VEXZATI-253654 format. One record per residue (C-alpha): residue in three letters; x, y, z; chain. Coordinates in steps of 0.2 Angstrom, whole numbers. Layout:
<nodes>
NODE    aa       u       v       w   ch
NODE   ALA       X       Y       Z    A
...
</nodes>
This chain:
<nodes>
NODE    aa       u       v       w   ch
NODE   MET    -162      88      32    A
NODE   SER    -168      98      18    A
NODE   LEU    -161      97       0    A
NODE   GLU    -151     113       2    A
NODE   GLU    -144     107      18    A
NODE   ALA    -139      90      10    A
NODE   ALA    -131      99      -4    A
NODE   GLU    -121     110       7    A
NODE   TYR    -115      96      18    A
NODE   ALA    -110      86       2    A
NODE   LEU    -100     100      -5    A
NODE   SER     -92     105      12    A
NODE   THR     -73     103      14    A
NODE   GLU     -75      97      32    A
NODE   THR     -73      79      36    A
NODE   ASP     -75      68      51    A
NODE   GLN     -60      58      46    A
NODE   PRO     -43      61      56    A
NODE   GLU     -30      71      47    A
NODE   ALA     -15      60      51    A
NODE   THR     -12      42      54    A
NODE   THR     -12      38      72    A
NODE   GLU       3      30      80    A
NODE   GLN      -7      15      84    A
NODE   GLU     -11      13      66    A
NODE   LEU       7      15      61    A
NODE   SER      12       1      73    A
NODE   VAL       0     -10      65    A
NODE   TYR       7      -6      48    A
NODE   ASP      25      -9      54    A
NODE   GLU      19     -26      62    A
NODE   GLN      11     -31      46    A
NODE   MET      26     -26      36    A
NODE   GLU      37     -37      47    A
NODE   ASN      26     -52      43    A
NODE   LEU      32     -51      24    A
NODE   THR      46     -62      19    A
NODE   PRO      62     -53      13    A
NODE   ARG      57     -58      -5    A
NODE   GLU      39     -51      -2    A
NODE   ARG      47     -35       5    A
NODE   GLU      58     -34     -11    A
NODE   VAL      42     -36     -22    A
NODE   ALA      33     -23     -12    A
NODE   ILE      46     -10     -15    A
NODE   LEU      46     -14     -34    A
NODE   VAL      27     -12     -34    A
NODE   ALA      28       4     -24    A
NODE   HIS      40      10     -38    A
NODE   GLY      26       6     -51    A
NODE   LEU      33      -9     -59    A
NODE   THR      21     -22     -67    A
NODE   ASN      22     -41     -63    A
NODE   ARG      32     -43     -79    A
NODE   GLN      44     -30     -75    A
NODE   ILE      46     -37     -57    A
NODE   ALA      49     -54     -64    A
NODE   SER      62     -47     -76    A
NODE   GLU      71     -38     -62    A
NODE   LEU      71     -52     -50    A
NODE   SER      74     -66     -63    A
NODE   ILE      58     -75     -58    A
NODE   SER      43     -80     -68    A
NODE   GLU      29     -67     -71    A
NODE   ARG      17     -79     -62    A
NODE   THR      28     -80     -47    A
NODE   ALA      29     -61     -46    A
NODE   GLY      10     -61     -47    A
NODE   ASN       9     -74     -33    A
NODE   HIS      21     -63     -22    A
NODE   VAL       9     -48     -25    A
NODE   ALA      -6     -58     -21    A
NODE   ARG       2     -64      -4    A
NODE   ILE       7     -46       0    A
NODE   LEU     -10     -40      -3    A
NODE   LYS     -17     -54       8    A
NODE   LYS      -5     -52      22    A
NODE   LEU      -7     -33      23    A
NODE   GLU     -26     -34      21    A
NODE   LEU     -26     -23       5    A
NODE   HIS     -36     -24     -11    A
NODE   ALA     -25     -14     -24    A
NODE   ARG      -7     -12     -29    A
NODE   ALA      -8       7     -25    A
NODE   GLN     -11       2      -7    A
NODE   ILE       5      -8      -7    A
NODE   ALA      14       8     -12    A
NODE   SER       6      18       1    A
NODE   ARG       9       5      14    A
NODE   ALA      27       4       9    A
NODE   SER      30      22      11    A
NODE   GLU      20      23      28    A
NODE   GLY      31       8      34    A
NODE   GLN      46      17      28    A
NODE   LEU      51       2      17    A
NODE   LEU      56      15       4    A
NODE   THR      73      22       9    A
NODE   PRO      80      38       2    A
NODE   GLU      91      29     -10    A
NODE   GLN      77      17     -16    A
NODE   GLY      63      31     -18    A
</nodes>
């Protein structure tokens, strides 16, 4: 591949990635979300709303460390690496209902 071809490829808007999440991926997401405890689901919703561990702790009357532990377990159970991914997964798994989001 020439330098010009490489630059054109890099700047192209076409991707090989699927546009939408497949139904199979959604079922895996739903299954993983079901593995969360009710408290973890509650914390996931608060994370999805952008709350910090301190704010989650205040909202749920728990310690900040406990809130952090919940977030860490959620990340591990959902095989994620960042809080933003929890928010994305929460919306994909429809954890956020209209009255919550």
